[in-house]
N, C-alpha and C positions, 0 to 999 in steps of 0.2 A: 564454203573456203575464202570468200571475198570479206565474209564478216569477221572472218580469225585475222586475216590482214590488215584489216581498218582497225580492229581492238588493239593490235598487238603493236601498230604503227602510232599510235595515240599516246597509249603506256611507255612506248620505248622514248617518245621525244622529252618525257618529264623524267627520264634517268638521273640519278645526282651522277653517277659514275661517269656517263658520257658527257657530262655539263665540266667535270674535271679533266678526265684523263682526254678528252678529245676536243676540248674547245678551250677551255681555259689554260693548260698545260702547252698545246701549239702556240696559243695569243703570246703567252710567257716567252717562249723561246723566239718566236719571230720579233718579238720588241726587244730581246736581250740582244740577238744578233744584232740589230739595227744599231743599237747603241756602243756597242762593243766590236765589232767588227764590220762596220757600215760596208766597205768596200768587196767584201765576200757573203753578207747576207743573203743577196739574192741567189746564190750558189746552193744555199740548203731548202729553199722552196720546196723543191719536189720532195725530198725526204722529209721534211716537217708534214705535208700532207700524207703520203706514204705511212709515216706512224700514225698519224691522227687516226685513220681511216683502221688501220692493224690491230691498235688498242682497242678501239669499238667494236669491230666484228669479231675479234677473237676474244680480247679479255673481257670487254661488258658483257658480251651476250652469252660468255660462258658461265660469270656469274648469274645473270638471269634465268639461264637455262637451269643452274644447280638449284636454285630457290623455287622455281616454278616445280621442280620436281618434289622439293621437299614439302612445298604446300599441298602435294598431291594434286595438281593440275593435270598433270601426265595420265594418271589413274582416270579421270574422266574421260579421256578418249576411248574406254573400252564401252562406255554407255552411247556412245555416238557412232554413226554410220561411216564417219570420215577416216579414210585409210590413214596409217602413220605417215607416208611418204607424202600426202598431200597436207597434211598437218605441218609436216616440217618445212616443205616448201614455201608456205603460206607464211609463217612467222620470219623464216630467212629472208623471204622475199622483203618483208617489210622492215627486217634490221638493213638489210642492201641499201634501201631506198633512204634509211637516213646515213647510211654511210655516205651516199654520193651527196647528199644535202651539207654532210659536214665538210666534205672535201671542197665544195664550192665557197663554204663559208669562209676557210682557212685561206683558201686561193683568193677571195677577195680580199681579204683584211690583209693578206700579204703584200697584194698589188698596192692597195693604199699605203701602208706602212715604210714599201720599197720603192714607192712608185714604179711599178714593172710596167711596161707596155706590151701586152698581150692581145691575142687576137680570138676570135669566137672558136677557133679551130681546136685551140687547146681544150675547151670546153666538151666540144664534140667528141675529139678523139679519147679524152680522159675518161668520160662517163663508163663505154662500155669496158675498160681495164678495171676500173673501183667497182663496177655491178659483176663482172666475176669473180675478182679476185677477194670481194668482200662475201659473197656467197660461198666462194672455199674456204675463208677463213671461219664462217659462222659454222659450217658443216663439221669444222675441226674441232670447236668449242664445243659442240655438242658430244665428239668423243671424250673429251678432256672433263667435261662435267659427269659423264657417265661413269670415268673411271675413279674418281673420289669420292669420300663422305661428307666434305664439310667445307666452307670456305676457305680456312687456312691451308688443306692439304690444296685444293684447287689454287690458290693464290702462288705456293711452290712450283706446283707441276705445269703451271702458265708459263711462270718466269724460266724454270729450265728449258722450254720450248723459246719463248719469246728472245730473251738475252742473245743465245747465238746467233739466234735468224737477224736480230736487230745488228750485231756486231760483223756478223760474215756477211756485209753487204756495203753496198757504195753510200749508204745514206748521207753519212758525215765525214766518212775518209776514204780515202782510195784504197782498192785492193792492189794495186798494179806491185808494192813492194810488200805485200803478205805473205806469210810462208805458203808453200806449194798445198798443204792440207786444206789450209783455210780457203784459198783460190777454189778448189776442188768444192767445198762444201758452198761456197758462192755460187758455183754454177748447178747445184742444187737445190736451191734455198728459192722457196716461192715468195718468200718477201724482196729479195732481190729480182725475180720474175716481174712482180709488179711495180717496184720502184723503177725499172727499166723500160716498163709499158709507160709510166709518168713523163718518165725524162724525153722519151720518144716521142710524146704527143706535143711536150714544149717546144721540141726542135724539130716537127715535121720529118721526122725519120720512120718512113712508113714501114721498112723493111724491118726494125728491131719492135716496131708497135707490133706488127703482127705475130712476129716471133714470140712475143712474150702473151700476145692473147691466146696464141694457141697453146703454150705451156700451160697457162692459167685455166683454160678449158679443161685440159689433161688432169689437173690437178682438181678442179671443181668435180670430174666426173668421180675420181677416185674416192675424196673426200666425202660425197654424197652417199657413195655405196657402205663407206665404212661408219660413217653415223647411222645409218638405217640397220646394219647389222650388229653395231653395239648399244643402240637405244635403250635405257633404261626407264621404265614408265615409274619407278618408287627404288627408295632404297632398300627394301624387303627383299 
């Protein structure tokens, strides 16, 4: 289990999807906001961090999972004594560690560009939120990768889920004047729970932080069960 974790961690760090979607794109967004709306740039830090982690732990890992299945990696599990749940936990944990590192990189970059004054407590309280949320999104990515046959189908399916989750959140605009059904979607949106947890960590709102953490733990348990039930070893 430890060997699987370490090997997957090393390979994940080299992934090009990670470099573009979760590092370069957030960096570009931070710089653009600083240049064009300097007075409001700091207000979007939490949303950019949440988006970076979300893109990696859901979109990037879904492509990795699909690629491994198509190359027959999962079929090799039949020749090992390792149970499926241990394998999924091992690789998902390594991806969650990468997601936490990504959040730190984006936050530190934003601190430098926007000259933010933040305390160590932000990192302390942000970490468990990102860990639990990223694991939940990774387990969801296993479900999506098991439902599709190729990268094109995966991209379309992932976007159908990701875009509503991003738009029905307070990441980049407020939900105060949104239609009632949009507000309802926001209430049951895991990405919104994740975003609220990060925002609560920034302002030391422990009530909202705790509520977000509990909701994300529930989401994690549900997505883990679903990913185990729907896991496909091959396309056959």
